[in-house]
C-alpha positions as CSV (number, residue, x, y, z in Angstrom):
1,M,102.6,-175.4,70.4
2,N,103.0,-177.9,67.6
3,P,106.4,-179.7,67.6
4,R,106.5,-179.3,63.8
5,S,106.8,-175.5,64.2
6,I,110.3,-175.8,65.6
7,P,111.8,-176.7,62.2
8,A,110.1,-173.6,60.7
9,W,111.7,-171.4,63.3
10,N,115.0,-173.1,62.7
11,T,114.7,-172.4,59.0
12,L,113.8,-168.8,59.5
13,T,116.6,-168.3,62.0
14,A,119.1,-169.9,59.6
15,K,117.8,-167.7,56.8
16,S,118.2,-164.5,58.9
17,G,121.7,-165.7,59.9
18,R,122.6,-165.9,56.2
19,E,121.2,-162.5,55.5
20,L,123.2,-161.1,58.4
21,K,126.4,-162.6,57.0
22,R,125.6,-161.2,53.6
23,A,125.0,-157.7,55.0
24,Q,128.3,-158.0,57.0
25,S,130.1,-159.0,53.8
26,L,128.7,-156.0,52.0
27,L,129.8,-153.8,54.9
28,S,133.3,-155.2,54.7
29,A,133.5,-154.6,51.0
30,A,132.1,-151.0,51.4
31,N,134.7,-150.4,54.1
32,A,137.5,-151.7,51.8
33,R,136.3,-149.4,49.0
34,A,136.2,-146.4,51.4
35,S,139.7,-147.2,52.6
36,Q,141.0,-147.4,49.0
37,A,139.3,-144.2,48.1
38,Q,140.8,-142.5,51.2
39,L,144.3,-143.9,50.2
40,R,143.9,-142.5,46.6
41,M,142.9,-139.1,48.1
42,T,146.0,-139.1,50.3
43,K,148.3,-140.1,47.4
44,L,146.8,-137.4,45.2
45,D,147.2,-134.8,47.9
46,N,150.8,-135.8,48.3
47,L,151.4,-135.6,44.6
48,L,149.8,-132.1,44.4
49,V,152.0,-130.9,47.2
50,E,155.1,-132.4,45.6
51,Y,154.4,-131.0,42.2
52,S,153.3,-127.6,43.4
53,S,156.6,-127.4,45.4
54,S,158.5,-128.5,42.3
55,L,156.8,-125.9,40.2
56,N,157.6,-123.2,42.8
57,D,161.2,-124.3,42.9
58,M,161.3,-124.2,39.1
59,L,159.7,-120.8,38.9
60,S,162.3,-119.4,41.3
61,K,165.1,-120.4,38.8
62,P,165.5,-119.8,35.1
63,H,163.1,-122.1,33.2
64,S,161.4,-122.6,29.9
65,T,157.8,-121.5,29.4
66,Q,156.9,-125.0,28.1
67,E,158.4,-126.7,31.1
68,A,156.3,-124.5,33.5
69,G,153.2,-125.1,31.3
70,N,153.7,-128.8,31.5
71,F,154.0,-128.7,35.3
72,R,150.8,-126.5,35.5
73,Q,148.9,-128.8,33.1
74,F,149.9,-131.8,35.2
75,I,148.8,-130.1,38.4
76,V,145.5,-129.3,36.8
77,Q,145.1,-132.9,35.9
78,L,145.9,-133.9,39.4
79,Q,143.3,-131.5,40.7
80,F,140.7,-133.0,38.4
81,L,141.7,-136.5,39.6
82,K,141.4,-135.3,43.2
83,Q,137.9,-134.0,42.5
84,R,136.9,-137.3,41.1
85,A,138.6,-139.2,44.0
86,D,136.7,-136.9,46.4
87,I,133.4,-137.8,44.8
88,D,134.4,-141.5,44.9
89,L,135.3,-141.2,48.6
90,H,132.0,-139.5,49.4
91,K,130.1,-142.2,47.5
92,A,132.1,-144.9,49.3
93,E,131.3,-143.3,52.7
94,L,127.6,-143.3,51.8
95,D,127.8,-146.9,50.9
96,V,129.4,-147.7,54.2
97,T,126.6,-145.9,56.1
98,E,124.0,-147.7,54.1
99,A,125.7,-151.1,54.6
100,K,125.9,-150.4,58.4
101,S,122.2,-149.8,58.4
102,E,121.6,-153.0,56.6
103,V,123.8,-154.9,59.1
104,I,121.9,-153.3,62.0
105,V,118.5,-154.3,60.6
106,A,119.7,-157.9,59.7
107,D,121.2,-158.3,63.2
108,Q,118.0,-157.1,64.9
109,E,115.9,-159.5,62.7
110,N,118.3,-162.4,63.5
111,L,118.2,-161.6,67.2
112,K,114.4,-161.5,67.1
113,L,114.1,-164.8,65.3
114,S,116.6,-166.4,67.6
115,R,114.6,-165.3,70.6
116,L,111.4,-166.6,69.0
117,L,113.0,-169.9,68.3
118,G,114.2,-170.1,72.0
119,R,110.7,-169.2,73.2
120,A,109.2,-171.9,70.9
121,K,111.6,-174.5,72.2
122,T,110.9,-173.5,75.8
123,E,107.1,-173.7,75.3
124,L,107.5,-177.1,73.7
125,E,109.7,-178.3,76.6
126,N,107.1,-176.9,79.1
127,Q,104.3,-178.8,77.2
128,R,106.4,-182.0,77.2
129,I,107.0,-181.6,81.0
130,G,103.3,-180.9,81.6
131,I,102.3,-184.0,79.6
132,E,104.8,-186.2,81.4
133,T,103.7,-184.8,84.8
134,K,100.0,-185.6,84.0
135,E,101.0,-189.1,82.8
136,A,103.0,-189.6,86.0
137,E,100.0,-188.4,88.1
138,S,97.7,-190.7,86.2
139,Q,100.0,-193.7,86.7
140,S,100.3,-192.8,90.4
141,I,96.5,-192.7,90.8
142,I,96.1,-196.0,88.9
143,Q,98.8,-197.6,91.1
144,F,97.2,-196.2,94.2
145,N,93.8,-197.5,93.2
146,L,95.2,-200.9,92.4
147,K,96.9,-201.2,95.9
148,A,94.0,-199.7,97.9
149,P,91.9,-202.3,99.7
150,P,88.4,-202.8,98.3
151,S,85.9,-200.7,100.1
152,H,82.6,-202.3,101.3
């Protein structure tokens, strides 16, 4: 293995690490949007319950037609907003699912490249040890031959 290939593996591993961080950031943002959408749904549900209860209370007592109409109109608007919030929540949940998939893919790629970098470093170290061993053996043979008595 060429020692110059290690910087390439380092670069690829760093790039995949940045891609993983980007994917994780997108997932975090998608989770935040989904949480906000869920919070809006809960608030709208509570408002619908509250105003429906108020309308029922009002209808059980003497009231004006306009007042009841205003309550009904507001409830219809809340229901419309709830439908839109439901669509937003569904889209946010899809975004979370997609972002999770991207994180998984980026994580797998980062892990693969980290392993390849480790393998390249190990191979390079093994080559270095092999070269040093051969050099040491050569030196030993030279030393032995220098110390050996001349043969007749």
